[in-house]
Residue frames relative to the residue before (quaternion, step in Angstrom):
aa qw qx qy qz dx dy dz
M 1.0000 0.0000 0.0000 0.0000 0.00 0.00 0.00
R 0.6394 0.5168 -0.3674 0.4349 3.66 0.90 -0.77
G 0.6296 0.5284 -0.3370 0.4592 3.66 1.03 -0.68
M 0.6366 0.4918 -0.3583 0.4738 3.60 0.91 -0.78
M 0.6732 0.4578 -0.3593 0.4562 3.71 0.72 -0.77
R 0.6542 0.5012 -0.3521 0.4438 3.65 0.87 -0.63
R 0.6045 0.5346 -0.3339 0.4871 3.66 1.12 -0.64
R 0.6859 0.4734 -0.3105 0.4572 3.56 0.80 -1.00
A 0.6304 0.5482 -0.3662 0.4100 3.57 0.91 -0.87
L 0.6618 0.5244 -0.2787 0.4575 3.56 0.91 -1.10
L 0.6973 0.4796 -0.2901 0.4467 3.51 0.73 -1.07
G 0.6135 0.5488 -0.3254 0.4653 3.51 1.16 -0.79
A 0.6539 0.5090 -0.2995 0.4730 3.54 0.92 -0.84
A 0.6653 0.5074 -0.3027 0.4564 3.63 1.06 -0.63
G 0.7541 0.3262 -0.1779 0.5416 3.37 1.18 -0.56
A 0.2439 0.8464 -0.4457 0.1596 3.51 1.26 0.42
G 0.5924 0.5818 -0.3647 0.4214 3.52 1.14 -0.81
A 0.7099 0.4426 -0.3272 0.4394 3.59 0.76 -0.83
L 0.6569 0.5263 -0.3282 0.4288 3.45 1.03 -0.65
M 0.5884 0.5339 -0.3634 0.4865 3.60 1.18 -0.64
L 0.6208 0.5519 -0.3632 0.4221 3.62 0.90 -0.77
R 0.6891 0.4661 -0.3143 0.4573 3.59 0.90 -0.79
T 0.7179 0.3989 -0.2757 0.4995 3.64 0.98 -0.58
G 0.6429 -0.5848 0.3323 0.3665 3.74 1.15 0.37
R 0.6092 0.5400 -0.4215 0.3995 3.58 1.11 -0.16
A 0.7225 -0.4620 0.3346 0.3906 3.52 -1.45 0.22
A 0.1437 0.7886 -0.5861 0.1182 3.62 -0.81 1.02
S 0.6890 -0.4397 0.3556 0.4533 3.51 -1.25 0.07
P 0.3695 -0.7478 0.4919 0.2494 3.60 -0.66 0.95
M 0.6108 0.5902 -0.3631 0.3831 3.66 1.23 -0.17
V 0.7067 0.3323 -0.2850 0.5557 3.65 1.19 0.23
I 0.0359 -0.7829 0.6211 -0.0019 3.56 -0.82 1.07
A 0.1973 -0.8126 0.5364 0.1142 3.66 -0.46 1.08
E 0.8902 0.0400 -0.0344 0.4525 3.30 -1.27 0.74
S 0.3292 0.7640 -0.4606 0.3093 3.48 0.59 1.12
P 0.0071 -0.8124 0.5831 0.0055 3.74 0.50 1.07
G 0.8316 0.1738 -0.2372 0.4711 3.35 -1.25 1.08
A 0.3246 0.7320 -0.5568 0.2207 3.63 1.14 0.26
S 0.2773 -0.7901 0.5244 0.1541 3.48 -1.12 0.67
V 0.3684 0.7564 -0.4651 0.2753 3.43 1.40 0.21
A 0.3552 -0.7132 0.5512 0.2477 3.57 -0.93 0.78
G 0.4182 0.6976 -0.5084 0.2827 3.60 -0.23 1.21
Y 0.6984 -0.4373 0.3144 0.4713 3.65 -0.92 -0.68
N 0.2193 -0.7913 0.5603 0.1085 3.53 -1.09 0.53
M 0.0629 -0.7749 0.6266 0.0547 3.59 -1.02 0.62
M 0.3011 -0.7385 0.5992 0.0706 3.44 -0.73 1.37
L 0.1295 -0.8002 0.5844 0.0381 3.68 -0.54 1.10
C 0.2339 -0.8223 0.5119 0.0841 3.56 -0.16 1.31
G 0.6474 0.4450 -0.3480 0.5116 3.45 0.36 1.49
P 0.6384 -0.5471 0.3594 0.4048 3.61 -1.18 0.23
H 0.6148 -0.4765 0.4612 0.4270 3.56 -1.38 0.35
G 0.8301 0.2165 -0.2057 0.4708 3.52 -1.15 0.95
G 0.5033 0.6374 -0.4200 0.4049 3.67 1.19 0.00
R 0.7582 -0.4019 0.3076 0.4111 3.47 -1.43 -0.09
I 0.6825 0.4763 -0.2810 0.4779 3.54 0.91 -0.86
D 0.5730 0.5588 -0.3582 0.4808 3.63 1.14 -0.75
R 0.6881 0.5002 -0.2820 0.4437 3.62 0.78 -1.05
W 0.7100 0.4440 -0.2775 0.4710 3.39 0.78 -0.96
G 0.6313 0.5627 -0.3379 0.4131 3.63 1.01 -0.69
R 0.6238 0.5206 -0.3005 0.4997 3.59 1.16 -0.88
A 0.6906 0.4339 -0.3392 0.4688 3.66 0.82 -0.82
V 0.6286 0.5474 -0.3341 0.4400 3.69 0.92 -0.80
A 0.6747 0.4943 -0.3255 0.4409 3.57 0.90 -0.99
Q 0.5975 0.5312 -0.3800 0.4651 3.64 0.98 -0.48
G 0.6754 0.4889 -0.3157 0.4530 3.60 0.94 -0.74
L 0.6869 0.5208 -0.2685 0.4300 3.46 1.05 -0.78
S 0.5752 0.6657 -0.3512 0.3204 3.48 1.12 -0.74
G 0.6399 0.5716 -0.3342 0.3899 3.52 0.92 -0.80
T 0.7512 0.3420 -0.1953 0.5297 3.61 1.06 -0.72
L 0.7520 0.4365 -0.2447 0.4290 3.47 0.76 -1.14
A 0.8706 0.1326 0.0095 0.4737 3.52 0.88 -0.96
S 0.0236 0.8427 -0.5325 0.0764 3.54 1.01 1.07
Q 0.8065 0.2636 -0.1386 0.5107 3.62 0.91 -0.63
T 0.7534 0.3292 -0.1777 0.5408 3.58 1.19 -0.30
P 0.4889 -0.7189 0.4008 0.2890 3.59 -0.98 0.54
I 0.3265 -0.6544 0.6246 0.2739 3.68 -1.13 0.31
V 0.1393 -0.7737 0.6154 0.0574 3.61 -0.83 1.14
L 0.2490 -0.7816 0.5659 0.0826 3.45 -0.75 1.20
R 0.0247 0.7722 -0.6344 0.0264 3.67 -1.05 0.74
T 0.2629 -0.7314 0.6120 0.1459 3.54 -1.02 0.94
V 0.0588 -0.8003 0.5960 -0.0287 3.48 -1.09 0.95
G 0.9026 0.0966 -0.0471 0.4168 3.52 -0.86 0.87
G 0.7057 -0.5374 0.2733 0.3721 3.57 -1.20 -0.08
Q 0.8225 -0.3279 0.1844 0.4265 3.55 -1.44 -0.11
D 0.7291 0.4939 -0.2391 0.4090 3.54 1.06 -0.86
G 0.5111 -0.7247 0.3369 0.3165 3.47 1.39 -0.04
V 0.4417 0.7457 -0.4153 0.2760 3.56 1.39 -0.32
T 0.6875 0.5026 -0.3105 0.4224 3.56 0.79 -0.88
G 0.6397 0.5071 -0.2732 0.5090 3.56 1.07 -0.89
A 0.6823 0.4465 -0.3372 0.4705 3.68 0.81 -0.73
N 0.5746 0.5530 -0.3943 0.4566 3.62 1.05 -0.43
R 0.6961 0.4819 -0.3042 0.4367 3.51 0.87 -1.03
L 0.6105 0.5372 -0.3594 0.4579 3.60 1.01 -0.68
Q 0.6451 0.5084 -0.3170 0.4742 3.70 0.92 -0.81
T 0.8392 0.3118 -0.1415 0.4225 3.65 0.69 -0.89
L 0.8236 0.2944 -0.1645 0.4561 3.54 1.13 -0.52
V 0.5829 0.5922 -0.3622 0.4223 3.48 1.25 -0.44
V 0.3217 -0.7183 0.5943 0.1652 3.67 -0.91 1.00
P 0.3923 -0.7383 0.4841 0.2584 3.67 -0.76 0.94
D 0.2141 0.8076 -0.5295 0.1469 3.65 0.71 1.00
G 0.5983 -0.5754 0.3818 0.4063 3.72 1.11 0.25
R 0.7057 0.5269 -0.2738 0.3865 3.63 1.00 -0.25
T 0.7411 0.3511 -0.1925 0.5389 3.53 1.42 -0.16
A 0.1608 -0.7388 0.6543 -0.0154 3.57 -0.91 1.14
A 0.0961 -0.7623 0.6256 0.1354 3.41 -1.43 0.26
M 0.2152 -0.7657 0.5967 0.1065 3.49 -1.16 0.77
M 0.0746 0.8181 -0.5620 0.0960 3.62 -0.69 1.02
P 0.4861 -0.6380 0.4832 0.3510 3.67 -1.18 0.39
G 0.6748 -0.4830 0.3715 0.4164 3.53 -1.48 0.39
E 0.5024 0.6973 -0.4000 0.3184 3.65 1.04 -0.64
A 0.6629 0.5155 -0.2980 0.4539 3.46 1.11 -0.99
L 0.6669 0.4800 -0.3465 0.4525 3.59 1.03 -0.54
I 0.6595 0.4838 -0.3678 0.4424 3.55 1.08 -0.54
A 0.5358 0.5818 -0.4236 0.4416 3.57 1.21 -0.53
F 0.6166 0.5534 -0.2959 0.4754 3.69 1.02 -0.98
L 0.7196 0.4683 -0.2657 0.4385 3.64 0.70 -0.90
A 0.6827 0.4913 -0.2152 0.4962 3.50 1.13 -0.86
G 0.4580 -0.7178 0.4271 0.3042 3.60 1.23 -0.26
D 0.0916 0.8252 -0.5334 0.1616 3.49 1.21 0.76
P 0.3807 -0.7472 0.4519 0.3041 3.77 -0.46 0.89
R 0.6153 0.5689 -0.3822 0.3896 3.61 1.07 -0.21
V 0.5593 0.6796 -0.3178 0.3525 3.48 1.34 -0.26
H 0.1100 0.8027 -0.5821 0.0690 3.65 -0.65 0.96
F 0.5943 0.4968 -0.4341 0.4599 3.56 0.86 1.00
Q 0.3591 -0.6858 0.6068 0.1801 3.48 -1.48 0.36
P 0.3082 -0.7739 0.5129 0.2077 3.73 -0.26 1.06
G 0.5708 0.6085 -0.3743 0.4048 3.61 1.15 -0.50
D 0.6558 0.5304 -0.3321 0.4222 3.55 1.18 -0.49
W 0.6461 0.5689 -0.3220 0.3940 3.54 1.20 -0.39
I 0.3688 -0.7053 0.5690 0.2068 3.61 -1.28 0.42
P 0.2582 -0.7750 0.5488 0.1777 3.64 -0.41 1.01
V 0.1961 -0.7804 0.5918 0.0485 3.40 -1.21 1.03
M 0.7865 -0.0443 0.0752 0.6114 3.56 1.01 -0.82
A 0.0415 0.7963 -0.6031 -0.0210 3.60 -1.21 0.41
G 0.2760 -0.7297 0.6074 0.1496 3.51 -1.25 0.60
L 0.0294 -0.8760 0.4784 -0.0543 3.61 -0.24 1.22
S 0.0039 0.7333 -0.6792 -0.0310 3.65 -1.15 0.48
A 0.4729 -0.6479 0.5352 0.2648 3.41 -1.46 0.63
P 0.3553 -0.7076 0.5615 0.2404 3.75 -0.44 1.00
V 0.2369 -0.7664 0.5940 0.0606 3.49 -1.31 0.90
L 0.2512 -0.7316 0.6075 0.1805 3.65 -0.92 0.83
V 0.0960 -0.7654 0.6363 0.0141 3.43 -0.84 1.07
V 0.0354 -0.7788 0.6247 -0.0446 3.56 -0.93 1.00
R 0.4960 -0.6381 0.5245 0.2678 3.47 -1.12 0.94
G 0.8052 0.1670 -0.1584 0.5465 3.69 -0.55 1.08
G 0.4290 -0.7535 0.4333 0.2457 3.63 1.16 0.08
M 0.8480 -0.1358 0.1124 0.4999 3.50 -1.07 -0.66
R 0.5725 0.6004 -0.3837 0.4057 3.68 0.94 -0.61
R 0.6323 0.5638 -0.3297 0.4166 3.52 0.97 -0.88
L 0.6255 0.5849 -0.3524 0.3774 3.56 1.10 -0.75
A 0.6343 0.5758 -0.2929 0.4247 3.51 1.30 -0.65
D 0.5774 0.5514 -0.3934 0.4559 3.55 1.35 -0.37
P 0.4409 -0.7354 0.4557 0.2390 3.60 -0.84 0.93
A 0.4870 0.6409 -0.4184 0.4207 3.54 1.36 -0.32
P 0.5433 -0.6211 0.4601 0.3277 3.63 -1.00 0.89
I 0.4678 -0.6441 0.5532 0.2455 3.59 -1.12 0.77
K 0.3445 -0.7189 0.5652 0.2124 3.60 -0.94 0.98
L 0.0687 -0.8070 0.5864 0.0113 3.73 -0.06 1.08
A 0.4081 -0.6662 0.5802 0.2304 3.52 -1.22 1.02
A 0.1138 0.7972 -0.5817 0.1143 3.59 -0.75 0.85
A 0.4318 -0.6781 0.5186 0.2911 3.60 -1.11 0.71
S 0.7724 -0.1963 0.1944 0.5720 3.50 0.77 -1.06
P 0.6041 -0.5635 0.3484 0.4428 3.68 -1.04 0.20
E 0.7126 0.4309 -0.2627 0.4874 3.66 1.18 -0.28
A 0.5050 0.6294 -0.4244 0.4107 3.61 1.38 0.43
V 0.7580 -0.3389 0.3075 0.4648 3.53 -1.32 -0.07
D 0.6361 0.5799 -0.3298 0.3877 3.57 0.94 -0.74
L 0.4202 0.6776 -0.4640 0.3860 3.51 1.30 -0.06
A 0.6367 0.5804 -0.3140 0.3989 3.42 1.00 -0.96
A 0.6389 0.5066 -0.3106 0.4886 3.62 1.17 -0.67
I 0.5827 0.5949 -0.3149 0.4553 3.59 1.09 -0.94
L 0.7300 0.4037 -0.2379 0.4976 3.52 0.78 -1.11
A 0.6200 0.5444 -0.3666 0.4299 3.66 0.99 -0.72
F 0.6369 0.4833 -0.3222 0.5069 3.74 0.93 -0.83
H 0.6544 0.4864 -0.3591 0.4541 3.67 0.92 -0.67
R 0.5983 0.5566 -0.3476 0.4597 3.47 1.17 -0.63
L 0.7075 0.4270 -0.2413 0.5089 3.54 1.00 -0.81
G 0.4810 -0.6684 0.4569 0.3363 3.70 1.11 0.13
V 0.5205 0.5912 -0.4554 0.4149 3.70 1.00 0.66
A 0.4051 -0.6990 0.5436 0.2277 3.55 -1.00 1.04
T 0.0939 -0.7723 0.6264 0.0485 3.52 -1.14 0.69
S 0.2281 -0.7143 0.6516 0.1144 3.48 -1.45 0.54
P 0.1422 -0.8276 0.5302 0.1174 3.68 0.23 1.05
I 0.2024 -0.7218 0.6452 0.1477 3.51 -1.20 0.94
F 0.2260 -0.8204 0.5188 0.0819 3.48 -0.28 1.40
G 0.6909 0.5005 -0.3598 0.3778 3.46 -1.30 0.34
L 0.5876 0.5546 -0.3995 0.4331 3.66 1.28 0.07
R 0.0318 0.8235 -0.5569 0.1034 3.46 -0.47 1.21
G 0.7375 0.3520 -0.2546 0.5170 3.65 -0.70 0.92
A 0.5332 -0.6565 0.4162 0.3340 3.60 -1.02 0.74
S 0.6302 0.5134 -0.3596 0.4583 3.68 1.00 -0.68
L 0.6786 0.4907 -0.3234 0.4405 3.66 0.78 -0.78
V 0.6295 0.5192 -0.3006 0.4937 3.59 1.10 -0.75
A 0.6816 0.4903 -0.3041 0.4501 3.53 0.80 -0.92
R 0.6112 0.5533 -0.3090 0.4741 3.58 1.16 -0.70
A 0.7088 0.4351 -0.2890 0.4742 3.53 0.91 -0.88
F 0.5585 0.5586 -0.3674 0.4911 3.59 1.17 -0.46
A 0.6654 0.5108 -0.2786 0.4677 3.65 0.74 -1.07
D 0.6885 0.4586 -0.2351 0.5104 3.63 0.93 -1.00
G 0.4664 -0.6737 0.4769 0.3182 3.77 0.98 -0.26
A 0.4429 0.6908 -0.4891 0.2957 3.53 1.04 0.38
V 0.7755 0.1450 -0.1000 0.6062 3.48 1.29 -0.42
D 0.3002 -0.7859 0.5205 0.1461 3.62 -1.02 0.65
A 0.7916 0.1662 -0.1200 0.5756 3.64 1.25 -0.17
V 0.1649 -0.7910 0.5891 -0.0076 3.41 -1.17 0.95
L 0.2047 -0.6945 0.6556 0.2143 3.72 -1.00 0.53
L 0.1653 -0.7479 0.6408 0.0526 3.55 -0.88 0.99
S 0.1281 0.7827 -0.5975 0.1182 3.55 -0.75 1.13
G 0.6881 0.5125 -0.3216 0.4005 3.45 -1.28 0.10
E 0.8082 -0.2882 0.2090 0.4690 3.57 -1.31 -0.49
D 0.8959 0.0188 -0.0405 0.4421 3.54 -1.39 0.77
I 0.0580 -0.8262 0.5590 -0.0407 3.61 0.51 1.17
P 0.6596 0.5136 -0.3699 0.4054 3.61 0.87 -0.77
A 0.6036 0.5549 -0.3461 0.4561 3.61 1.15 -0.62
D 0.6923 0.5114 -0.2464 0.4456 3.47 0.98 -0.92
L 0.6474 0.5459 -0.2924 0.4442 3.44 1.23 -0.72
A 0.5584 0.6621 -0.3892 0.3135 3.53 1.08 -0.68
P 0.7381 0.4179 -0.2923 0.4417 3.59 0.68 -0.95
L 0.6109 0.5222 -0.3636 0.4711 3.55 1.14 -0.45
A 0.5778 0.5589 -0.3659 0.4690 3.71 1.03 -0.72
A 0.6690 0.5174 -0.3175 0.4290 3.57 0.94 -1.06
G 0.6972 0.4317 -0.2501 0.5147 3.64 1.20 -0.55
G 0.7068 -0.5018 0.2951 0.4019 3.62 1.07 0.36
G 0.4583 0.7058 -0.4016 0.3612 3.51 1.44 0.07
I 0.0286 -0.7860 0.6174 -0.0121 3.64 -0.88 0.87
A 0.4529 -0.6957 0.5094 0.2269 3.39 -1.03 1.14
I 0.2023 -0.8355 0.5069 0.0639 3.60 -0.49 1.17
A 0.7918 -0.0740 0.0685 0.6024 3.51 1.22 -0.60
T 0.2659 -0.7143 0.6149 0.2023 3.52 -1.30 0.21
L 0.4892 -0.6618 0.4601 0.3332 3.63 -1.02 0.44
G 0.4186 -0.7586 0.3869 0.3155 3.37 1.54 -0.24
L 0.3686 -0.6465 0.5929 0.3077 3.43 -1.45 -0.18
V 0.3294 -0.7457 0.5494 0.1831 3.63 -1.18 0.53
D 0.2843 -0.7603 0.5778 0.0851 3.43 -0.91 1.16
G 0.7552 -0.1416 0.1887 0.6116 3.60 1.20 -0.61
P 0.7415 -0.3990 0.2632 0.4709 3.58 -1.25 0.08
D 0.8557 0.0323 -0.0626 0.5127 3.62 -0.76 1.11
Q 0.5698 0.5536 -0.3842 0.4704 3.68 1.31 0.42
R 0.1335 0.7984 -0.5748 0.1199 3.59 -0.01 1.28
R 0.0327 -0.7956 0.6042 -0.0297 3.38 -1.23 0.71
S 0.4700 -0.5984 0.5426 0.3558 3.63 -1.13 0.48
D 0.4349 -0.6828 0.4993 0.3088 3.58 -1.20 0.46
R 0.6792 -0.5030 0.2766 0.4574 3.50 -1.21 0.28
I 0.5888 0.5858 -0.3797 0.4075 3.78 1.11 -0.29
D 0.8146 0.2352 -0.0803 0.5241 3.49 1.01 -0.93
A 0.1700 0.8475 -0.4950 0.0888 3.52 1.17 0.68
D 0.6190 0.5475 -0.3537 0.4381 3.68 1.07 -0.60
A 0.6996 0.4666 -0.2962 0.4528 3.60 0.93 -0.50
P 0.4040 -0.7311 0.4728 0.2806 3.69 -0.75 0.91
T 0.5986 -0.5403 0.4492 0.3846 3.56 -1.21 0.43
L 0.5810 -0.5548 0.4376 0.4040 3.61 -1.09 0.45
H 0.5818 0.5989 -0.3407 0.4322 3.49 1.02 -0.83
A 0.7089 0.4308 -0.2590 0.4947 3.61 0.75 -1.13
L 0.6619 0.5069 -0.3386 0.4363 3.61 0.92 -0.75
A 0.6315 0.5148 -0.3424 0.4680 3.68 1.12 -0.57
I 0.6036 0.5489 -0.3221 0.4802 3.59 1.20 -0.63
E 0.6706 0.5217 -0.2741 0.4505 3.41 1.00 -0.99
R 0.7305 0.4097 -0.2113 0.5038 3.49 1.14 -0.77
R 0.3949 -0.7626 0.4280 0.2817 3.48 1.43 0.01
N 0.3199 0.7075 -0.5603 0.2885 3.44 0.92 1.06
P 0.4439 -0.6807 0.5107 0.2808 3.52 -0.91 0.97
P 0.5625 -0.5413 0.4723 0.4093 3.67 -1.19 0.30
L 0.5973 -0.5297 0.4670 0.3803 3.49 -1.39 0.38
A 0.6724 -0.3913 0.4046 0.4806 3.60 -1.24 -0.03
P 0.6357 -0.5937 0.2957 0.3950 3.64 -0.87 0.92
P 0.7210 0.4296 -0.3364 0.4271 3.65 0.70 -0.90
L 0.6542 0.5147 -0.3028 0.4642 3.57 1.00 -0.56
E 0.5918 0.5496 -0.3311 0.4879 3.48 1.18 -0.63
A 0.6556 0.5022 -0.3056 0.4739 3.56 0.88 -0.94
A 0.6411 0.5107 -0.3214 0.4742 3.58 1.00 -0.84
Y 0.6662 0.5147 -0.3261 0.4300 3.56 0.88 -0.84
Q 0.6158 0.5101 -0.3309 0.5011 3.59 1.18 -0.73
A 0.5894 0.5550 -0.3712 0.4548 3.67 1.01 -0.71
V 0.6974 0.4842 -0.2728 0.4525 3.50 0.65 -1.14
A 0.6296 0.5510 -0.2995 0.4585 3.65 0.94 -0.87
A 0.7104 0.4563 -0.2689 0.4635 3.45 0.95 -0.90
A 0.5965 0.5142 -0.3706 0.4923 3.63 1.23 -0.47
S 0.6743 0.5212 -0.3078 0.4230 3.52 0.92 -0.87
R 0.6284 0.5090 -0.3611 0.4644 3.61 1.14 -0.21
I 0.6462 0.5518 -0.3338 0.4081 3.56 1.17 -0.37
D 0.2821 -0.7551 0.5798 0.1182 3.55 -0.65 1.17
F 0.7488 -0.1562 0.0964 0.6368 3.51 1.22 -0.85
V 0.1021 -0.7415 0.6617 0.0442 3.60 -1.17 0.56
M 0.1307 -0.7531 0.6395 0.0830 3.39 -1.18 0.90
V 0.0593 -0.8274 0.5548 -0.0639 3.56 -0.63 1.27
L 0.3464 -0.6771 0.6196 0.1939 3.51 -1.52 0.36
P 0.5127 -0.6918 0.3959 0.3191 3.55 -0.95 0.71
H 0.7065 -0.4563 0.3368 0.4234 3.51 -1.19 0.49
L 0.8207 0.2707 -0.2143 0.4552 3.75 -1.15 0.64
T 0.4063 0.6863 -0.5034 0.3323 3.61 1.29 0.20
T 0.5485 -0.6630 0.4186 0.2906 3.61 -0.75 1.23
P 0.6588 -0.5611 0.3733 0.3343 3.57 -1.19 0.74
G 0.6730 0.5098 -0.2876 0.4522 3.45 0.92 -1.12
T 0.6910 0.4349 -0.3374 0.4686 3.72 0.87 -0.80
V 0.5796 0.5420 -0.4122 0.4476 3.73 1.07 -0.57
A 0.6762 0.4768 -0.3400 0.4470 3.59 0.83 -0.80
L 0.6053 0.5434 -0.3630 0.4544 3.70 1.01 -0.58
W 0.6983 0.4401 -0.2958 0.4808 3.65 0.83 -0.98
R 0.6421 0.5047 -0.3573 0.4532 3.64 1.02 -0.60
Q 0.6198 0.5156 -0.3614 0.4684 3.61 0.99 -0.74
A 0.6708 0.5190 -0.3094 0.4300 3.55 0.82 -0.91
A 0.6380 0.5535 -0.2663 0.4644 3.50 1.28 -0.91
T 0.6077 0.5645 -0.2919 0.4763 3.56 1.18 -0.89
E 0.6976 0.4550 -0.2462 0.4957 3.58 0.92 -1.07
A 0.6247 0.5583 -0.3526 0.4168 3.58 0.97 -0.70
I 0.7200 0.4402 -0.3119 0.4364 3.65 0.62 -1.00
G 0.6294 0.5208 -0.3557 0.4539 3.55 1.20 -0.01
T 0.4734 0.6655 -0.4433 0.3695 3.62 1.21 -0.13
P 0.5963 -0.6002 0.3972 0.3556 3.59 -1.06 0.66
S 0.6855 0.4936 -0.3167 0.4314 3.57 0.85 -0.87
L 0.6639 0.4429 -0.3309 0.5035 3.70 0.92 -0.73
R 0.6336 0.5060 -0.3649 0.4575 3.73 0.85 -0.68
A 0.6519 0.5122 -0.3187 0.4594 3.72 1.01 -0.63
A 0.6206 0.5505 -0.2934 0.4751 3.52 1.19 -0.88
A 0.6696 0.4872 -0.2884 0.4808 3.57 0.94 -1.04
A 0.6862 0.4631 -0.3421 0.4445 3.66 0.82 -0.83
A 0.6669 0.4789 -0.3372 0.4607 3.65 0.91 -0.66
S 0.6929 0.4391 -0.2797 0.4989 3.69 1.20 -0.31
A 0.3892 -0.6972 0.5183 0.3064 3.57 1.26 -0.21
I 0.4738 0.6540 -0.4430 0.3892 3.60 1.00 0.81
E 0.3042 -0.7174 0.6064 0.1583 3.56 -1.10 0.74
L 0.2213 -0.7763 0.5809 0.1043 3.63 -0.61 1.20
T 0.0064 0.7779 -0.6279 0.0243 3.59 -0.92 0.86
A 0.0932 -0.8126 0.5746 0.0288 3.59 -1.18 0.55
A 0.8026 0.2467 -0.1803 0.5122 3.48 -1.34 0.35
G 0.8738 -0.1108 0.0296 0.4726 3.60 -1.08 -0.76
A 0.6026 0.5573 -0.3624 0.4416 3.60 1.09 -0.41
A 0.6270 0.4928 -0.3368 0.5006 3.62 1.13 -0.69
A 0.6327 0.5193 -0.3473 0.4576 3.53 0.95 -0.79
T 0.6351 0.5234 -0.3465 0.4502 3.69 0.90 -0.79
A 0.6316 0.5304 -0.3238 0.4635 3.67 1.03 -0.83
V 0.7196 0.4282 -0.2413 0.4906 3.59 0.88 -0.85
A 0.5761 0.6562 -0.4079 0.2669 3.61 0.78 -0.70
P 0.6068 0.5694 -0.3843 0.3999 3.75 0.81 -0.58
V 0.5758 0.6054 -0.3798 0.3973 3.63 1.21 -0.62
D 0.6817 0.5080 -0.3020 0.4313 3.59 1.03 -0.69
V 0.1301 0.8425 -0.5069 0.1277 3.58 0.40 1.23
S 0.6199 -0.5730 0.3793 0.3787 3.57 -1.21 0.31
A 0.7032 -0.4652 0.3629 0.3968 3.47 -1.33 0.29
A 0.6175 0.5638 -0.3193 0.4459 3.52 1.04 -0.84
S 0.6541 0.4739 -0.3203 0.4950 3.63 1.02 -0.80
L 0.6476 0.5352 -0.3364 0.4254 3.56 0.83 -0.77
L 0.6237 0.5128 -0.3106 0.5016 3.54 1.09 -0.88
A 0.6605 0.5334 -0.3066 0.4304 3.58 0.82 -1.02
L 0.6582 0.4955 -0.3064 0.4768 3.64 1.01 -0.85
R 0.6845 0.5017 -0.2802 0.4486 3.53 0.82 -1.06
A 0.6596 0.4987 -0.3187 0.4633 3.56 1.11 -0.62
F 0.5911 0.5445 -0.3455 0.4846 3.43 1.19 -0.64
L 0.6608 0.4887 -0.3109 0.4773 3.65 0.86 -0.88
F 0.6476 0.4618 -0.3562 0.4905 3.70 0.83 -0.74
R 0.6921 0.5186 -0.3206 0.3864 3.57 0.67 -0.96
H 0.7675 0.3530 -0.2094 0.4925 3.68 0.93 -0.88
F 0.8572 0.1709 -0.0754 0.4799 3.63 1.00 -0.63
G 0.4716 -0.7043 0.3917 0.3579 3.41 1.42 0.23
W 0.3223 0.7480 -0.5114 0.2739 3.67 1.13 0.60
R 0.1485 -0.7949 0.5837 0.0730 3.61 -0.80 1.06
S 0.3031 -0.7679 0.5427 0.1545 3.48 -0.63 1.14
S 0.6592 -0.4811 0.4144 0.4029 3.40 -1.44 0.09
């Protein structure tokens, strides 16, 4: 909880200009927060999540960083859309946003996992979008008893929200290691997961998103050991642990050490896609058919924004790695998988959990 308050405080400071505007105090005129129906001819950011949520907070902070390059003479209008997983906002980006170069969207990685899993609410194609910026972390697999537990043939009780949530990355990761799992679905939020782990209801947890070290502490107190990280990707087949979890091997390296063969190619590609989405705390994208010149402008603004002191401080406090332009595109690229891989993933989910996709 202390980590969450620190993250919110720093993100709030980074986006203070927008908040001051809403309260009537002096602020940068280049950011207008929550202005439905605004007729100002400027730039727009659709924040795919609820007001006050993670994407809203990052959106306000990022908009302040972008304003110096992107909107020195015109405002950036922020609008929150939909729920926490970003699916509603992503649908709106796909169907309603005109690619005029003035509108970007920010969403969580959960929206991409919903697409991969075949969530029936999804009506978007992430492969159509053009990544501009991303906030990344390397999810960590925590197991009670560490590597010794993997030798036990009994299925590992894995904390999970649902088959189409970020925890799908853990389900597939254990499958990649040849370890049977018995997911305990319905566990949402760090506090509920930590309580279930402390009570012995679950034996394994995937930590992802902001401030993984803070979330790891209560699990470690209950015997949890980080056995692997899903790593960060610098390019094709170039995986690394992040600076926070440098002592834990990547799951790819662990699988090689254990001599676990890759999954069948379509399912292996699907696993890599889900792992990529699980690394994404947020991603900012432009709609399909945005002109190259406009894409270059947004990417230049994003590259300069992630170097600003306020965003660097917010990222450090959240244990998030900020990337922009080509590096952001590299992080998102694995999500754009073939139809065969999507079918393989959805068949896996149906076979193991009875999950019916769209």
